[in-house]
Backbone as CSV, one residue per row, in Angstrom:
resi,resn,N_x,N_y,N_z,CA_x,CA_y,CA_z,C_x,C_y,C_z
1,MET,34.807,-10.555,33.785,33.700,-11.190,33.112,32.993,-12.148,34.067
2,THR,31.694,-12.212,33.965,30.876,-13.080,34.798,30.996,-14.524,34.321
3,THR,31.171,-15.443,35.271,31.261,-16.869,34.957,30.068,-17.593,35.566
4,ILE,29.395,-18.365,34.720,28.260,-19.168,35.164,28.605,-20.633,34.949
5,VAL,28.420,-21.431,35.993,28.657,-22.865,35.934,27.318,-23.570,36.118
6,ALA,27.021,-24.491,35.227,25.852,-25.348,35.390,26.323,-26.689,35.942
7,VAL,25.554,-27.241,36.871,25.884,-28.522,37.483,24.746,-29.488,37.174
8,SER,25.067,-30.557,36.456,24.063,-31.556,36.113,24.127,-32.720,37.087
9,GLY,23.037,-32.941,37.799,22.951,-34.026,38.767,22.464,-35.330,38.176
10,SER,22.547,-35.455,36.858,22.132,-36.692,36.196,23.354,-37.515,35.804
11,ARG,23.186,-38.818,35.831,24.266,-39.705,35.398,23.972,-40.314,34.022
12,ARG,22.820,-40.007,33.435,22.450,-40.568,32.138,23.243,-39.933,31.009
13,ALA,23.623,-40.741,30.040,24.351,-40.226,28.876,23.473,-39.263,28.075
14,ASP,22.216,-39.631,27.838,21.285,-38.781,27.079,20.343,-38.070,28.046
15,SER,20.903,-37.358,28.961,20.152,-36.729,30.037,19.352,-35.510,29.572
16,THR,18.077,-35.490,29.914,17.263,-34.302,29.641,17.718,-33.137,30.525
17,THR,18.225,-33.448,31.703,18.732,-32.396,32.592,19.919,-31.687,31.943
18,LYS,20.880,-32.449,31.435,22.039,-31.831,30.764,21.611,-31.038,29.543
19,ALA,20.683,-31.573,28.768,20.218,-30.863,27.575,19.573,-29.530,27.962
20,ALA,18.738,-29.538,28.991,18.094,-28.299,29.435,19.128,-27.321,30.003
21,LEU,20.115,-27.822,30.726,21.159,-26.949,31.266,21.968,-26.295,30.149
22,ARG,22.187,-27.012,29.068,22.906,-26.407,27.929,22.114,-25.233,27.351
23,VAL,20.796,-25.342,27.339,19.952,-24.236,26.874,20.066,-23.058,27.845
24,ALA,20.046,-23.340,29.147,20.208,-22.273,30.148,21.577,-21.616,30.002
25,LEU,22.615,-22.405,29.772,23.953,-21.847,29.586,24.025,-20.981,28.332
26,ALA,23.299,-21.356,27.287,23.251,-20.522,26.083,22.641,-19.161,26.416
27,GLY,21.626,-19.156,27.269,21.036,-17.893,27.707,22.023,-17.053,28.494
28,ALA,22.802,-17.695,29.356,23.825,-16.974,30.128,24.903,-16.421,29.212
29,ALA,25.300,-17.206,28.220,26.313,-16.753,27.262,25.779,-15.570,26.454
30,ASP,24.501,-15.608,26.071,23.883,-14.483,25.356,23.890,-13.214,26.210
31,ALA,23.870,-13.390,27.527,23.921,-12.245,28.446,25.358,-11.787,28.689
32,GLY,26.338,-12.415,28.018,27.728,-11.995,28.118,28.586,-12.779,29.078
33,ALA,28.051,-13.862,29.649,28.812,-14.642,30.624,29.675,-15.702,29.942
34,THR,30.756,-16.057,30.622,31.534,-17.237,30.279,30.834,-18.409,30.942
35,VAL,30.669,-19.521,30.228,29.881,-20.631,30.770,30.672,-21.926,30.797
36,GLU,30.338,-22.770,31.779,30.961,-24.084,31.943,29.887,-25.060,32.414
37,LEU,30.055,-26.337,32.064,29.142,-27.373,32.527,29.912,-28.395,33.343
38,ILE,29.420,-28.677,34.539,29.932,-29.788,35.341,28.945,-30.928,35.176
39,ASP,29.405,-32.004,34.559,28.599,-33.207,34.346,28.985,-34.195,35.441
40,LEU,28.148,-34.300,36.461,28.488,-35.163,37.595,28.542,-36.641,37.222
41,GLY,27.983,-37.000,36.080,28.086,-38.368,35.603,29.438,-38.693,35.008
42,ALA,30.270,-37.668,34.821,31.571,-37.872,34.165,32.756,-37.498,35.052
43,VAL,32.538,-37.384,36.350,33.628,-37.019,37.267,33.829,-38.123,38.297
44,ASP,34.975,-38.076,38.950,35.283,-39.007,40.029,34.913,-38.330,41.342
45,LEU,33.750,-38.677,41.871,33.289,-38.070,43.114,32.702,-39.153,44.015
46,PRO,33.558,-39.751,44.858,33.066,-40.797,45.759,32.046,-40.235,46.743
47,LEU,31.394,-41.120,47.463,30.449,-40.663,48.481,31.152,-39.751,49.472
48,TYR,30.488,-38.663,49.803,31.041,-37.682,50.731,31.360,-38.349,52.072
49,HIS,32.537,-38.069,52.581,32.957,-38.572,53.891,33.528,-37.384,54.658
50,PRO,32.886,-36.959,55.732,33.306,-35.749,56.439,34.685,-35.823,57.087
51,ASP,35.229,-37.014,57.250,36.552,-37.150,57.864,37.683,-37.148,56.848
52,GLU,37.350,-37.082,55.564,38.374,-37.069,54.520,38.307,-35.740,53.777
53,ASP,39.444,-35.046,53.705,39.458,-33.722,53.083,39.277,-33.765,51.580
54,GLU,40.122,-34.483,50.902,40.103,-34.487,49.451,39.724,-35.873,48.962
55,GLN,38.681,-35.908,48.130,38.221,-37.185,47.598,37.985,-37.041,46.105
56,GLY,38.631,-37.857,45.311,38.431,-37.808,43.870,38.622,-36.405,43.316
57,ASP,37.668,-35.963,42.531,37.712,-34.631,41.914,37.103,-33.540,42.793
58,SER,36.849,-33.826,44.059,36.114,-32.879,44.908,36.775,-31.509,44.998
59,GLU,38.067,-31.449,45.184,38.730,-30.143,45.326,38.656,-29.337,44.038
60,ARG,38.843,-29.994,42.903,38.743,-29.305,41.613,37.325,-28.770,41.396
61,LEU,36.323,-29.568,41.699,34.937,-29.149,41.512,34.566,-28.013,42.462
62,LYS,35.013,-28.102,43.702,34.749,-27.025,44.656,35.390,-25.720,44.190
63,ARG,36.623,-25.788,43.677,37.278,-24.581,43.144,36.493,-24.002,41.979
64,GLN,35.998,-24.870,41.129,35.232,-24.423,39.968,33.963,-23.687,40.409
65,VAL,33.277,-24.202,41.406,32.076,-23.551,41.922,32.448,-22.263,42.648
66,ARG,33.508,-22.288,43.442,33.944,-21.104,44.200,34.296,-19.949,43.268
67,ARG,34.908,-20.243,42.125,35.290,-19.210,41.156,34.095,-18.652,40.398
68,ALA,33.016,-19.408,40.342,31.846,-18.994,39.566,31.123,-17.847,40.261
69,ASP,30.586,-16.962,39.456,29.742,-15.880,39.968,28.300,-16.346,40.106
70,GLY,27.940,-17.334,39.301,26.589,-17.877,39.327,26.607,-19.356,39.003
71,VAL,25.598,-20.055,39.490,25.465,-21.494,39.271,24.029,-21.777,38.838
72,VAL,23.882,-22.629,37.841,22.572,-23.173,37.502,22.613,-24.633,37.910
73,ALA,21.818,-24.973,38.910,21.790,-26.330,39.452,20.650,-27.097,38.803
74,GLY,20.979,-28.212,38.163,19.961,-29.014,37.503,19.981,-30.444,37.983
75,THR,18.793,-30.994,38.170,18.681,-32.370,38.632,17.441,-33.030,38.068
76,PRO,17.541,-34.333,37.818,16.305,-35.067,37.554,15.547,-35.225,38.871
77,VAL,14.256,-35.438,38.768,13.430,-35.672,39.953,13.415,-37.166,40.234
78,TYR,13.867,-37.538,41.420,13.815,-38.930,41.868,13.104,-38.972,43.209
79,ARG,12.030,-39.729,43.263,11.268,-39.932,44.509,10.862,-38.602,45.142
80,GLY,10.524,-37.625,44.323,10.034,-36.344,44.821,11.114,-35.386,45.274
81,SER,12.372,-35.695,45.006,13.460,-34.812,45.412,14.557,-34.844,44.352
82,TYR,15.716,-34.263,44.706,16.820,-34.260,43.754,17.580,-35.579,43.815
83,SER,18.407,-35.796,42.802,19.110,-37.075,42.670,20.171,-37.251,43.761
84,SER,20.480,-38.506,44.050,21.543,-38.785,45.019,22.885,-38.290,44.492
85,THR,23.057,-38.298,43.185,24.286,-37.779,42.580,24.444,-36.306,42.905
86,PHE,23.351,-35.538,42.762,23.419,-34.114,43.089,23.609,-33.912,44.593
87,LYS,22.914,-34.678,45.391,23.030,-34.552,46.848,24.467,-34.797,47.292
88,ASN,25.113,-35.804,46.724,26.497,-36.098,47.076,27.400,-34.911,46.751
89,PHE,27.252,-34.345,45.552,28.039,-33.166,45.167,27.742,-32.003,46.112
90,HIS,26.481,-31.816,46.403,26.050,-30.701,47.261,26.643,-30.831,48.669
91,ASP,26.842,-32.051,49.134,27.445,-32.259,50.455,28.897,-31.775,50.503
92,PHE,29.585,-31.804,49.385,30.972,-31.331,49.335,31.061,-29.807,49.393
93,CYS,30.050,-29.122,48.915,30.090,-27.658,48.786,29.318,-26.997,49.923
94,GLY,29.905,-25.958,50.493,29.255,-25.235,51.574,29.237,-23.744,51.302
95,SER,29.146,-22.989,52.357,29.043,-21.535,52.195,30.313,-20.928,51.603
96,ASP,31.463,-21.552,51.771,32.681,-21.040,51.126,32.540,-21.063,49.605
97,GLU,31.830,-22.052,49.095,31.646,-22.160,47.653,30.521,-21.248,47.148
98,TYR,29.472,-21.058,47.926,28.274,-20.380,47.422,28.049,-18.964,47.936
99,GLN,28.858,-18.502,48.872,28.674,-17.142,49.362,28.859,-16.166,48.201
100,HIS,27.974,-15.200,48.081,27.987,-14.201,46.999,27.785,-14.840,45.628
101,THR,27.007,-15.914,45.583,26.766,-16.623,44.329,25.268,-16.631,44.037
102,ALA,24.922,-16.211,42.830,23.537,-16.315,42.364,23.321,-17.739,41.871
103,VAL,22.205,-18.344,42.271,21.928,-19.731,41.900,20.534,-19.818,41.287
104,GLY,20.464,-20.468,40.127,19.197,-20.764,39.479,18.926,-22.252,39.560
105,LEU,17.659,-22.611,39.633,17.267,-24.001,39.843,16.496,-24.555,38.653
106,LEU,16.791,-25.812,38.309,16.128,-26.484,37.204,15.901,-27.939,37.595
107,ALA,14.682,-28.425,37.403,14.362,-29.824,37.700,13.637,-30.434,36.510
108,THR,14.047,-31.635,36.125,13.410,-32.361,35.030,12.715,-33.596,35.598
109,ALA,11.420,-33.681,35.340,10.631,-34.792,35.872,10.211,-35.722,34.746
110,GLY,10.298,-37.009,35.002,9.783,-37.975,34.046,8.268,-37.906,33.988
111,GLY,7.667,-37.629,35.119,6.214,-37.484,35.207,5.835,-36.026,35.318
112,GLY,4.980,-35.722,36.277,4.445,-34.374,36.343,4.844,-33.558,37.537
113,SER,5.495,-34.113,38.525,5.718,-33.373,39.760,7.188,-32.998,39.943
114,TYR,7.443,-31.707,40.099,8.815,-31.249,40.351,8.866,-30.204,41.462
115,GLY,7.717,-29.794,41.974,7.663,-28.726,42.977,8.461,-29.020,44.230
116,GLY,8.332,-30.227,44.761,9.076,-30.592,45.965,10.578,-30.570,45.732
117,THR,10.994,-30.974,44.550,12.413,-30.978,44.214,12.964,-29.557,44.216
118,LEU,12.249,-28.638,43.562,12.702,-27.243,43.547,12.726,-26.663,44.957
119,GLU,11.747,-27.009,45.773,11.718,-26.524,47.154,12.899,-27.068,47.951
120,HIS,13.210,-28.350,47.794,14.363,-28.936,48.495,15.655,-28.236,48.075
121,LEU,15.815,-28.029,46.774,17.015,-27.331,46.288,17.086,-25.923,46.863
122,ARG,15.976,-25.205,46.794,15.945,-23.818,47.271,16.380,-23.732,48.731
123,SER,15.828,-24.594,49.577,16.163,-24.511,50.999,17.610,-24.907,51.270
124,THR,18.137,-25.898,50.551,19.519,-26.304,50.818,20.515,-25.269,50.305
125,PHE,20.215,-24.614,49.185,21.114,-23.559,48.711,21.067,-22.339,49.619
126,ARG,19.902,-22.003,50.120,19.830,-20.878,51.063,20.611,-21.191,52.336
127,ASN,20.611,-22.457,52.724,21.334,-22.868,53.925,22.835,-22.650,53.800
128,VAL,23.373,-22.651,52.572,24.806,-22.411,52.370,25.061,-20.992,51.847
129,HIS,24.114,-20.103,52.094,24.249,-18.663,51.836,24.287,-18.281,50.363
130,ALA,23.746,-19.141,49.501,23.612,-18.777,48.093,22.440,-17.822,47.949
131,TRP,22.473,-17.003,46.896,21.366,-16.126,46.577,20.575,-16.792,45.460
132,VAL,19.446,-17.420,45.829,18.640,-18.163,44.867,17.746,-17.180,44.118
133,VAL,17.879,-17.173,42.789,17.086,-16.243,41.980,15.631,-16.690,41.974
134,PRO,14.698,-15.752,41.807,13.279,-16.118,41.851,12.796,-16.908,40.631
135,HIS,13.465,-16.779,39.503,13.060,-17.523,38.311,13.652,-18.926,38.389
136,GLU,12.803,-19.938,38.207,13.263,-21.320,38.209,12.488,-22.075,37.140
137,VAL,13.004,-23.241,36.762,12.370,-24.011,35.697,12.136,-25.436,36.171
138,GLY,10.904,-25.878,36.032,10.535,-27.274,36.233,9.965,-27.793,34.929
139,ILE,10.365,-28.991,34.548,9.932,-29.549,33.273,9.226,-30.876,33.534
140,ARG,7.915,-30.898,33.292,7.127,-32.131,33.410,7.310,-32.967,32.144
141,GLY,7.340,-34.280,32.286,7.441,-35.156,31.114,8.614,-34.772,30.233
142,ALA,9.769,-34.577,30.858,10.930,-33.993,30.174,11.335,-34.747,28.920
143,ALA,11.254,-36.059,28.919,11.681,-36.828,27.746,10.846,-36.478,26.509
144,SER,9.597,-36.108,26.695,8.744,-35.755,25.561,8.887,-34.293,25.147
145,LYS,9.588,-33.501,25.941,9.734,-32.069,25.656,10.988,-31.746,24.852
146,LEU,11.888,-32.725,24.741,13.147,-32.516,24.029,13.245,-33.475,22.853
147,ASP,13.856,-33.001,21.768,14.036,-33.872,20.608,15.342,-34.670,20.739
148,ALA,15.646,-35.481,19.749,16.824,-36.355,19.799,18.133,-35.580,19.868
149,ASP,18.133,-34.328,19.414,19.340,-33.493,19.445,19.450,-32.663,20.717
150,GLY,18.515,-32.851,21.662,18.557,-32.100,22.907,17.913,-30.733,22.810
151,GLY,17.205,-30.463,21.727,16.500,-29.189,21.573,15.073,-29.302,22.074
152,PHE,14.519,-28.198,22.511,13.147,-28.185,23.011,12.147,-28.257,21.866
153,ARG,11.075,-28.983,22.087,9.954,-29.024,21.137,8.964,-27.896,21.428
154,ASP,9.054,-27.294,22.580,8.135,-26.255,23.034,8.900,-24.929,23.128
155,ASP,8.541,-23.968,22.283,9.253,-22.685,22.246,9.156,-21.921,23.557
156,ASP,7.992,-21.970,24.218,7.829,-21.261,25.495,8.742,-21.845,26.573
157,LEU,8.831,-23.165,26.611,9.698,-23.823,27.582,11.169,-23.518,27.289
158,GLU,11.530,-23.499,26.022,12.897,-23.145,25.645,13.216,-21.715,26.081
159,GLU,12.289,-20.797,25.864,12.509,-19.398,26.251,12.634,-19.273,27.767
160,ARG,11.798,-19.987,28.539,11.888,-19.944,30.007,13.227,-20.472,30.492
161,THR,13.736,-21.515,29.817,15.009,-22.111,30.213,16.178,-21.203,29.852
162,GLU,16.143,-20.614,28.667,17.167,-19.620,28.306,17.136,-18.445,29.277
163,ARG,15.922,-18.031,29.623,15.764,-16.906,30.562,16.407,-17.225,31.914
164,LEU,16.317,-18.475,32.347,16.958,-18.860,33.608,18.443,-18.533,33.562
165,GLY,19.110,-18.902,32.480,20.533,-18.594,32.342,20.799,-17.100,32.337
166,ARG,19.968,-16.335,31.623,20.136,-14.871,31.585,19.923,-14.250,32.963
167,VAL,18.889,-14.713,33.669,18.587,-14.174,35.002,19.733,-14.460,35.965
168,VAL,20.268,-15.669,35.926,21.397,-16.007,36.805,22.592,-15.123,36.469
169,ALA,22.884,-14.927,35.184,24.019,-14.082,34.785,23.809,-12.637,35.241
170,GLU,22.603,-12.123,35.067,22.322,-10.742,35.475,22.434,-10.570,36.984
171,HIS,21.868,-11.496,37.740,21.943,-11.400,39.202,23.363,-11.638,39.708
172,ALA,24.101,-12.532,39.056,25.490,-12.774,39.451,26.306,-11.505,39.289
173,GLU,26.044,-10.787,38.216,26.744,-9.532,37.983,26.432,-8.508,39.080
174,ARG,25.172,-8.458,39.486,24.758,-7.532,40.554,25.357,-7.928,41.910
175,VAL,25.296,-9.228,42.225,25.785,-9.716,43.513,27.288,-9.499,43.634
176,ASN,28.005,-9.665,42.537,29.467,-9.571,42.558,30.017,-8.264,42.015
177,GLY,29.133,-7.403,41.534,29.581,-6.145,40.894,29.898,-5.106,41.854
């Protein structure tokens, strides 16, 4: 069975990134995948230090990503790029974790710009030999697009986000099949 892991680079309790990733995971589950969420705000992951092998939950998280057939990477947009929380996690994972892995990208912006964030994610995932799927989701004004229960107010945006999960699951199956 195909396993899809979503990674939330937000530390907020009521994160729009986590809410959107749950919708993407529902799409992956509808496509027949087993799904998991890594909430980086709820793990012990100290700042990456290249001279230390195991730090906090790093080995467990790396194993979780390595076992996954696909990953949906989600981050809030901070200063035109991805969050430092996501960057720190990303520093722990390399080509051993992402080789033969389909990766979908999702960025939630408080304002209107998310293009640079998606581009930064795309280039860094390609650098570790991930197969980045062509479908990606950027959400402008994310706080206004989701209701208090984490559901989308916009049906088209919800469908695009669910589709991201389905596309990652389908490509993961092809890459690993």
